C-alpha positions as a Markdown table, in Angstrom:
| # | Residue | x | y | z |
|---|---|---|---|---|
| 1 | Met | 69.4 | 17.0 | -6.4 |
| 2 | Thr | 67.8 | 16.6 | -3.1 |
| 3 | Leu | 67.6 | 20.3 | -2.7 |
| 4 | Val | 65.7 | 20.3 | -6.6 |
| 5 | Ala | 63.7 | 17.6 | -4.7 |
| 6 | Ala | 62.6 | 19.6 | -1.4 |
| 7 | Gly | 62.3 | 22.3 | -3.8 |
| 8 | Ser | 60.0 | 20.2 | -5.9 |
| 9 | Val | 57.7 | 19.4 | -2.4 |
| 10 | Ala | 57.8 | 23.4 | -1.7 |
| 11 | Leu | 56.2 | 23.6 | -5.1 |
| 12 | Ala | 53.3 | 21.6 | -4.6 |
| 13 | Ala | 52.6 | 23.0 | -1.4 |
| 14 | Gly | 52.6 | 25.9 | -2.3 |
| 15 | Leu | 50.1 | 25.3 | -5.9 |
| 16 | Asp | 48.0 | 23.6 | -3.1 |
| 17 | Ser | 47.6 | 26.7 | -1.0 |
| 18 | Leu | 47.1 | 29.0 | -4.1 |
| 19 | Val | 45.2 | 27.2 | -6.9 |
| 20 | Ala | 43.8 | 23.8 | -4.4 |
| 21 | Glu | 43.3 | 21.8 | -7.7 |
| 22 | Pro | 43.8 | 22.3 | -11.5 |
| 23 | Pro | 40.6 | 22.7 | -13.2 |
| 24 | Ala | 38.9 | 18.9 | -14.3 |
| 25 | Ala | 39.3 | 19.4 | -17.7 |
| 26 | Val | 43.5 | 19.4 | -17.6 |
| 27 | His | 43.8 | 17.6 | -14.7 |
| 28 | Pro | 45.7 | 13.8 | -15.0 |
| 29 | Val | 43.6 | 12.3 | -12.1 |
| 30 | Ala | 40.3 | 13.5 | -13.6 |
| 31 | Trp | 41.7 | 11.7 | -16.9 |
| 32 | Leu | 42.5 | 8.0 | -15.4 |
| 33 | Gly | 39.0 | 8.0 | -13.2 |
| 34 | Arg | 37.5 | 9.2 | -16.8 |
| 35 | Ala | 39.6 | 6.6 | -18.7 |
| 36 | Leu | 38.7 | 3.8 | -16.5 |
| 37 | Gly | 35.3 | 4.5 | -17.2 |
| 38 | Pro | 34.9 | 2.0 | -19.6 |
| 39 | Leu | 35.9 | -0.9 | -17.6 |
| 40 | Asp | 32.9 | -0.6 | -15.2 |
| 41 | Arg | 31.7 | -3.5 | -17.1 |
| 42 | Pro | 30.4 | -7.4 | -17.0 |
| 43 | Trp | 33.3 | -9.9 | -17.2 |
| 44 | Arg | 34.0 | -13.2 | -17.6 |
| 45 | Arg | 36.3 | -13.6 | -15.0 |
| 46 | Pro | 35.9 | -10.1 | -13.2 |
| 47 | Arg | 38.9 | -10.7 | -10.3 |
| 48 | Leu | 41.0 | -11.5 | -13.1 |
| 49 | Val | 40.3 | -8.2 | -15.3 |
| 50 | Gly | 40.0 | -6.3 | -11.5 |
| 51 | Ala | 44.2 | -7.9 | -10.5 |
| 52 | Ala | 45.2 | -6.7 | -14.3 |
| 53 | Thr | 43.4 | -3.5 | -13.7 |
| 54 | Ala | 45.5 | -3.1 | -10.2 |
| 55 | Leu | 49.2 | -4.3 | -11.6 |
| 56 | Leu | 49.4 | -2.3 | -15.1 |
| 57 | Val | 47.2 | 1.1 | -14.9 |
| 58 | Pro | 49.5 | 2.2 | -11.7 |
| 59 | Leu | 52.4 | 1.3 | -13.2 |
| 60 | Leu | 51.0 | 2.6 | -16.7 |
| 61 | Ala | 50.4 | 6.3 | -14.4 |
| 62 | Ala | 53.9 | 5.6 | -12.5 |
| 63 | Gly | 56.2 | 4.7 | -15.9 |
| 64 | Ile | 54.9 | 8.1 | -18.0 |
| 65 | Val | 55.1 | 10.5 | -14.8 |
| 66 | Ala | 58.9 | 9.3 | -14.2 |
| 67 | Thr | 59.9 | 9.6 | -18.2 |
| 68 | Val | 58.8 | 13.3 | -18.3 |
| 69 | Val | 60.5 | 13.7 | -15.5 |
| 70 | Ala | 63.5 | 12.6 | -16.3 |
| 71 | Ile | 63.8 | 13.6 | -20.0 |
| 72 | Gly | 63.0 | 17.4 | -18.2 |
| 73 | Ala | 65.9 | 16.4 | -16.0 |
| 74 | Arg | 67.8 | 15.8 | -18.8 |
| 75 | Ala | 67.1 | 19.0 | -20.2 |
| 76 | Asp | 67.9 | 21.0 | -17.2 |
| 77 | Pro | 67.9 | 20.2 | -13.1 |
| 78 | Val | 65.6 | 22.5 | -12.5 |
| 79 | Val | 63.2 | 22.0 | -15.3 |
| 80 | Gly | 62.9 | 18.1 | -13.7 |
| 81 | Gly | 62.7 | 19.7 | -10.3 |
| 82 | Val | 59.7 | 22.0 | -11.6 |
| 83 | Leu | 58.0 | 18.9 | -13.0 |
| 84 | Ala | 58.4 | 16.8 | -10.5 |
| 85 | Gly | 56.9 | 19.8 | -8.0 |
| 86 | Leu | 53.8 | 19.8 | -10.7 |
| 87 | Ala | 53.4 | 15.9 | -10.3 |
| 88 | Cys | 53.5 | 16.1 | -6.9 |
| 89 | Phe | 50.9 | 18.6 | -6.5 |
| 90 | Val | 48.5 | 16.5 | -8.9 |
| 91 | Ser | 48.9 | 13.6 | -7.1 |
| 92 | Thr | 48.3 | 15.4 | -3.5 |
| 93 | Ser | 45.3 | 17.1 | -2.4 |
| 94 | Arg | 44.9 | 19.4 | 0.6 |
| 95 | Arg | 43.0 | 22.6 | 0.3 |
| 96 | Met | 40.0 | 21.6 | -2.4 |
| 97 | Leu | 38.8 | 18.7 | 0.0 |
| 98 | Leu | 39.0 | 21.2 | 3.2 |
| 99 | Asp | 37.5 | 24.0 | 2.0 |
| 100 | Glu | 34.7 | 21.4 | 0.6 |
| 101 | Ala | 34.4 | 19.8 | 4.6 |
| 102 | Arg | 34.1 | 23.9 | 5.7 |
| 103 | Ala | 31.4 | 24.7 | 2.9 |
| 104 | Val | 29.4 | 21.5 | 4.5 |
| 105 | Val | 30.1 | 22.7 | 8.1 |
| 106 | Ala | 28.8 | 26.1 | 7.1 |
| 107 | Ala | 25.8 | 24.8 | 5.2 |
| 108 | Ser | 25.1 | 22.3 | 7.9 |
| 109 | Glu | 23.7 | 25.3 | 9.8 |
| 110 | Thr | 21.5 | 27.1 | 7.6 |
| 111 | Asp | 20.7 | 24.8 | 4.6 |
| 112 | Leu | 20.7 | 20.9 | 5.2 |
| 113 | Pro | 19.7 | 20.7 | 1.4 |
| 114 | Ala | 22.7 | 22.5 | 0.3 |
| 115 | Ala | 25.3 | 20.7 | 3.0 |
| 116 | Arg | 23.7 | 17.0 | 1.6 |
| 117 | Ala | 24.3 | 18.3 | -2.0 |
| 118 | Arg | 27.5 | 19.3 | -1.2 |
| 119 | Leu | 28.5 | 16.4 | 0.9 |
| 120 | Arg | 29.1 | 14.0 | -2.4 |
| 121 | Ser | 32.0 | 15.8 | -3.4 |
| 122 | Leu | 33.6 | 14.0 | -0.3 |
| 123 | Ala | 32.0 | 11.2 | 0.7 |
| 124 | Gly | 29.7 | 8.3 | -1.0 |
| 125 | Arg | 27.4 | 7.8 | 1.0 |
| 126 | Asp | 23.5 | 8.6 | 0.8 |
| 127 | Ala | 23.1 | 12.1 | 2.4 |
| 128 | Gly | 19.3 | 12.5 | 1.9 |
| 129 | Ala | 18.4 | 11.5 | 5.7 |
| 130 | Leu | 21.7 | 12.9 | 7.6 |
| 131 | Ser | 21.0 | 15.6 | 10.4 |
| 132 | Ala | 23.0 | 18.9 | 10.8 |
| 133 | Ala | 25.3 | 17.2 | 13.4 |
| 134 | Glu | 25.6 | 13.8 | 11.3 |
| 135 | Leu | 26.5 | 16.1 | 8.1 |
| 136 | Arg | 29.3 | 18.1 | 10.1 |
| 137 | Ser | 30.4 | 14.5 | 11.2 |
| 138 | Ala | 30.4 | 13.0 | 7.7 |
| 139 | Ala | 32.6 | 16.1 | 7.0 |
| 140 | Val | 35.2 | 15.7 | 9.9 |
| 141 | Glu | 35.2 | 11.6 | 9.3 |
| 142 | Ser | 35.6 | 12.6 | 5.6 |
| 143 | Ala | 38.7 | 15.1 | 6.1 |
| 144 | Ala | 40.6 | 13.0 | 8.1 |
| 145 | Glu | 40.4 | 9.9 | 5.9 |
| 146 | Asn | 41.5 | 12.4 | 2.8 |
| 147 | Leu | 44.6 | 13.2 | 4.7 |
| 148 | Ser | 45.9 | 9.5 | 4.8 |
| 149 | Asp | 44.6 | 9.2 | 1.7 |
| 150 | Gly | 45.1 | 12.6 | 0.0 |
| 151 | Leu | 48.0 | 14.0 | 1.0 |
| 152 | Val | 50.0 | 11.9 | 3.3 |
| 153 | Ala | 50.2 | 8.5 | 1.2 |
| 154 | Pro | 51.4 | 10.3 | -2.3 |
| 155 | Leu | 53.9 | 12.7 | -0.2 |
| 156 | Ala | 55.1 | 9.8 | 1.3 |
| 157 | Gly | 55.9 | 7.5 | -1.7 |
| 158 | Phe | 57.8 | 11.0 | -3.5 |
| 159 | Ala | 59.8 | 11.8 | 0.1 |
| 160 | Leu | 60.6 | 8.3 | 0.5 |
| 161 | Leu | 62.1 | 8.1 | -3.0 |
| 162 | Ala | 63.7 | 11.3 | -3.7 |
| 163 | Pro | 67.0 | 11.0 | -2.4 |
| 164 | Leu | 67.5 | 8.5 | -4.7 |
| 165 | Ser | 65.9 | 9.5 | -7.9 |
| 166 | Leu | 63.5 | 12.5 | -8.4 |
| 167 | Pro | 61.7 | 10.6 | -11.7 |
| 168 | Ala | 61.1 | 7.8 | -9.2 |
| 169 | Ala | 60.2 | 9.6 | -6.6 |
| 170 | Ala | 57.6 | 11.1 | -8.7 |
| 171 | Gly | 56.6 | 8.3 | -10.7 |
| 172 | Ala | 56.3 | 6.7 | -6.6 |
| 173 | Ala | 53.5 | 9.4 | -6.1 |
| 174 | Ala | 52.1 | 8.9 | -9.5 |
| 175 | Trp | 51.8 | 5.5 | -8.4 |
| 176 | Ile | 49.7 | 5.7 | -5.5 |
| 177 | Lys | 47.5 | 8.1 | -7.0 |
| 178 | Ala | 46.5 | 5.9 | -9.4 |
| 179 | Val | 46.3 | 2.8 | -6.6 |
| 180 | Asn | 43.3 | 4.7 | -4.8 |
| 181 | Thr | 42.1 | 6.2 | -8.0 |
| 182 | Leu | 41.0 | 2.3 | -8.5 |
| 183 | Asp | 39.9 | 2.1 | -5.4 |
| 184 | Ser | 37.6 | 4.9 | -5.4 |
| 185 | Thr | 36.4 | 4.3 | -8.9 |
| 186 | Phe | 36.0 | -0.1 | -8.2 |
| 187 | Gly | 36.4 | -0.7 | -4.4 |
| 188 | Tyr | 33.0 | -1.6 | -3.5 |
| 189 | Arg | 31.2 | -4.8 | -3.1 |
| 190 | Ser | 29.1 | -3.8 | -5.7 |
| 191 | Val | 32.0 | -4.4 | -8.2 |
| 192 | Pro | 33.1 | -7.9 | -9.3 |
| 193 | Met | 36.2 | -6.4 | -10.2 |
| 194 | Gly | 37.0 | -4.5 | -7.5 |
| 195 | Trp | 38.2 | -6.6 | -5.0 |
| 196 | Ala | 42.0 | -6.6 | -6.2 |
| 197 | Pro | 41.9 | -2.9 | -6.4 |
| 198 | Ala | 40.6 | -2.7 | -2.6 |
| 199 | Arg | 42.6 | -5.1 | -1.3 |
| 200 | Leu | 45.8 | -3.3 | -3.2 |
| 201 | Asp | 44.4 | 0.1 | -1.6 |
| 202 | Asp | 44.5 | -1.7 | 1.8 |
| 203 | Leu | 47.9 | -2.8 | 1.7 |
| 204 | Val | 49.7 | 0.7 | 0.5 |
| 205 | Met | 47.3 | 3.1 | 2.7 |
| 206 | Trp | 48.3 | 1.3 | 6.2 |
| 207 | Val | 51.3 | 3.0 | 7.0 |
| 208 | Pro | 50.3 | 6.7 | 5.5 |
| 209 | Ala | 46.9 | 6.6 | 7.8 |
| 210 | Arg | 48.5 | 5.4 | 10.9 |
| 211 | Ala | 51.2 | 7.9 | 10.1 |
| 212 | Ser | 48.2 | 10.7 | 9.7 |
| 213 | Ala | 46.8 | 9.2 | 12.8 |
| 214 | Ala | 50.3 | 10.2 | 14.7 |
| 215 | Leu | 50.0 | 13.6 | 12.5 |
| 216 | Leu | 46.6 | 14.2 | 13.9 |
| 217 | Ala | 48.0 | 13.7 | 17.5 |
| 218 | Val | 50.7 | 15.6 | 17.2 |
| 219 | Val | 49.2 | 19.3 | 15.9 |
| 220 | Ala | 46.5 | 19.0 | 18.7 |
| 221 | Gly | 49.2 | 18.7 | 21.0 |
| 222 | Arg | 48.3 | 15.2 | 22.7 |
| 223 | Pro | 50.8 | 12.3 | 21.5 |
| 224 | Gly | 48.7 | 10.1 | 23.9 |
| 225 | Val | 45.7 | 10.4 | 22.1 |
| 226 | Leu | 46.9 | 7.6 | 20.4 |
| 227 | Arg | 46.3 | 5.2 | 22.6 |
| 228 | Arg | 42.3 | 6.3 | 23.4 |
| 229 | Ala | 41.8 | 6.1 | 19.1 |
| 230 | Arg | 43.5 | 2.5 | 19.0 |
| 231 | Pro | 39.9 | 0.6 | 19.9 |
| 232 | Leu | 37.9 | 3.0 | 18.0 |
| 233 | Ala | 39.9 | 2.9 | 15.0 |
| 234 | Arg | 38.7 | -0.8 | 14.1 |
| 235 | Arg | 35.0 | -0.3 | 14.1 |
| 236 | Pro | 34.9 | 0.8 | 10.4 |
| 237 | Thr | 35.6 | -2.4 | 8.1 |
| 238 | Ser | 38.5 | -0.6 | 6.1 |
| 239 | Pro | 41.6 | -1.4 | 7.8 |
| 240 | Asn | 43.2 | 1.7 | 7.8 |
| 241 | Ala | 40.4 | 4.4 | 7.2 |
| 242 | Gly | 39.3 | 4.1 | 11.0 |
| 243 | Trp | 43.0 | 5.3 | 12.5 |
| 244 | Pro | 43.1 | 9.1 | 11.5 |
| 245 | Met | 39.1 | 9.2 | 11.8 |
| 246 | Ala | 39.2 | 7.9 | 15.5 |
| 247 | Thr | 42.3 | 9.7 | 16.3 |
| 248 | Leu | 40.0 | 13.0 | 15.4 |
| 249 | Ala | 37.0 | 12.1 | 17.0 |
| 250 | Ala | 39.2 | 11.5 | 20.2 |
| 251 | Val | 41.4 | 14.8 | 20.2 |
| 252 | Leu | 37.9 | 16.4 | 19.8 |
| 253 | Asp | 35.8 | 14.4 | 22.5 |
| 254 | Val | 33.2 | 13.9 | 19.7 |
| 255 | Arg | 31.1 | 11.0 | 18.3 |
| 256 | Leu | 32.1 | 10.9 | 14.5 |
| 257 | Thr | 29.3 | 8.1 | 13.0 |
| 258 | Lys | 28.1 | 6.5 | 9.6 |
| 259 | Pro | 24.9 | 5.6 | 10.3 |
| 260 | Gly | 24.5 | 1.6 | 10.3 |
| 261 | Ala | 28.2 | 1.0 | 9.6 |
| 262 | Tyr | 30.1 | 2.0 | 12.6 |
| 263 | Asp | 29.9 | 4.5 | 15.9 |
| 264 | Leu | 33.5 | 6.3 | 16.7 |
| 265 | Ser | 32.2 | 6.7 | 20.5 |
| 266 | Ala | 35.0 | 9.2 | 21.8 |
| 267 | Gly | 32.3 | 11.3 | 23.3 |
| 268 | Glu | 28.5 | 11.7 | 24.1 |
| 269 | Arg | 28.2 | 13.9 | 21.1 |
| 270 | Leu | 27.8 | 14.6 | 17.7 |
| 271 | Pro | 30.1 | 17.4 | 16.3 |
| 272 | Thr | 29.0 | 20.9 | 17.0 |
| 273 | Pro | 30.0 | 23.9 | 14.4 |
| 274 | Ala | 32.6 | 24.6 | 16.5 |
| 275 | Asp | 34.0 | 21.2 | 17.0 |
| 276 | Ala | 33.5 | 20.5 | 13.0 |
| 277 | Glu | 35.7 | 23.6 | 12.8 |
| 278 | Arg | 38.5 | 23.1 | 14.5 |
| 279 | Gly | 38.2 | 19.5 | 13.6 |
| 280 | Val | 39.0 | 20.9 | 10.0 |
| 281 | Ala | 41.6 | 23.2 | 11.0 |
| 282 | Leu | 43.4 | 20.5 | 13.0 |
| 283 | Val | 43.2 | 18.0 | 8.8 |
| 284 | Ser | 44.8 | 21.2 | 8.0 |
| 285 | Arg | 47.5 | 21.3 | 9.9 |
| 286 | Ala | 48.5 | 17.8 | 10.1 |
| 287 | Gly | 48.8 | 18.2 | 6.1 |
| 288 | Trp | 51.2 | 21.2 | 6.5 |
| 289 | Leu | 53.1 | 19.1 | 8.7 |
| 290 | Ala | 53.3 | 16.1 | 6.6 |
| 291 | Phe | 54.0 | 18.8 | 3.7 |
| 292 | Gly | 57.3 | 19.5 | 5.6 |
| 293 | Val | 58.2 | 16.1 | 7.0 |
| 294 | Ala | 58.4 | 14.9 | 3.0 |
| 295 | Gly | 60.5 | 18.4 | 2.1 |
| 296 | Val | 63.2 | 17.2 | 5.2 |
| 297 | Thr | 62.6 | 13.9 | 4.1 |
| 298 | Ala | 63.8 | 14.7 | 0.5 |
| 299 | Leu | 66.5 | 16.6 | 1.4 |
| 300 | Cys | 68.3 | 13.2 | 3.6 |
């Protein structure tokens, strides 16, 4: 079972490298996002609706995925492993987000309108007035934050349960991805029902955010940088997002900033194109390390 689980992680890593993301038309996470759309409307008791949504939707996603993997595993362990690998693949994201970050960095040098438009796929902020350096900062910040939310968190859920049960591992990855999708959809101050999804996401991402910071420090060869990142990590309002972002800022010795929200001043300058490219490369390496750690953990 453990070898099959490690193979599932390897399959997810291979598909991420080769395919990046399934097309939106057949991507289960895209299906979930579209299904959640009708819930974003006025409710008489929005917090109650939000709490019920935060409880039931991730459980439903986990239950469906775990059931499919269990049925496949009963037919043949290899089939179960392949289905679990596919579940892990669609629950994680690495290459697509890094490709988008690189595209923003490249466009920031030659085509600011294109860079601003491209940033929308990475960060939910108004890019209309951002300078080239601020666009690069946003791309690096988003790459670092997505390392935690989009890769380390679902991989951790999969790897920790894989030695016990492959269906449970796939279900855990789907549960975490659903929690993050709910936060991305509803976790805003302007959405009354978003309180519970946002708080649940804060709780679930607490450890992955700090683990992502550690992975970045390791691949940069500077584990001591976490001490420098700690005070900066508290500046964003999120209890988690600041950790990988501040660590990357400290590794690069640059300022990463969201105007009007926070300033992670590990250096005096905003990222140059070379700084930003190095930052994205470090996130990529940290992502591969996360896959490796998950595979080894699944073997234990």
